[in-house]
N, C-alpha and C positions, 0 to 999 in steps of 0.2 A: 504494500500500500504506500509506504513512505517513498519507495523507489519510483513508483508511478507518479506520485505528486512532484517529486524532484524533476523528473523528465518533463512533465507538463510545464512546470515553472521555467525550466531552461528553454523550452520551445517558445513559450510566451515571450520570454525576454529577448530572444533572437528576433521574433516577429515584430515586436513593438519597440525596438531600440528608439529612444526618444530623440526628437530634433525640434527646433523652432527657428523661425526666421522673422526678422523685423526690419522695416525700413525699405529703402530703395537702393539697389545695386546699380552703379553706373559703370559700364564697360569702357576700357581705354579707347576702343574704336568709336564709341559715341562721342567722347571728348575730342578726339582728333578732328572731327568735322566742324567744330566750333572755332571761329577766328576772332581773336581779340580786336576790338575796335570796329568790327563788322557785324557779327552775329547779335541780333537782339536777344535779350534774356528771355523774353516771352517765347521766342522760337526754341530756346534751350528747354524750357519747361514743356512745351508742346512735343518736342522730339523725344524727350525722356518719358512722356506719356503719364507722368505722375507728378503731383506737386512736391516741392521740396519738403524735407522733414522739418526744417525750420527756416525762417526768414528774419533778417535784421534790417531795419531801416536806419541809415546813418543821418546825422544832422545836416550833412551837405547834400542830401537828396539821393545819394547812391544807396545801393542795397546789397546785401549778401544773402545768397541762397545756399543752404546746406543740405546735402543728401547723405544721410547716414544709413549704414547697413550692418546687421549682425546676423550670423548664423551659428547656432549651437547644435552640436551633434553628440549625444551621449552614446557610449559604447553599450553593447548588449549586456555586459557584466553589470554595469551601473543599474540598468533597468531591472535585471534579474535580482540583484541584491535588494533593491528597493521593494520589489514585490514580496520578498520574504522578511522585510522589516529591518534590513541592515543599511544604515546610511553610509554607503561607501561607493566609490567608483570614479571614473574619469570622463571628461568630455573635452571635445575640441571646439574652439571658438574662432571663427573667421570674422574680421571686421574691416570695414572700408568707409572712408569719408571723402566726399568731394565738396569743396567750398568754391562757389562761383561768385566773383565780385563784378557787380554791374555799376556803370556810371549813372549820372543823373538823366542821361538820354536813354537809359535802359539798354545800353550796349555792353557786351562782355568786355571787361578790362583784363581779367586774368582768372585762372582757376588753379586750384591745388588739389591733388589727389593723394591720399594716403591709404595704405592697407597693411594689414598684419594678421597674425594668428597666434593663438596661445592655447595651452592645455590647462585644464583645471582638474584637481584631484581632491577627493574627500575620503577620509577614513583609511582603512587598512590598505586599500588598493590605490590610494591617492598619491603615494610617494612622499619622500621626505622634503622638508623645507630646504630651499636652496639659497 
């Protein structure tokens, strides 16, 4: 009985390995088509087909558009251990941010793209502090 329960738990863990995504991911190819001083910022928003994650309006009339993205992927061990009540496991996190600077005439001045990834661990399978 216990063996069957353990097999079922492992199967469920493999099938439902957790993940979550938030924000808007902007591809480098999309950025490459925008020209500083030429491309209207309204065109950038239309091309990306989603509104920015946040917007800032500066006192000089210029504005900043920010597109932020995160994706979390928990491994099957993490989900399996959570199913049986053990708070332990690992997850991978990918993140990216694109900041678009627009002048008062709503033309692209410049953009900055950053991306990265890291792992997170909790409990016995999480690893040691580095």
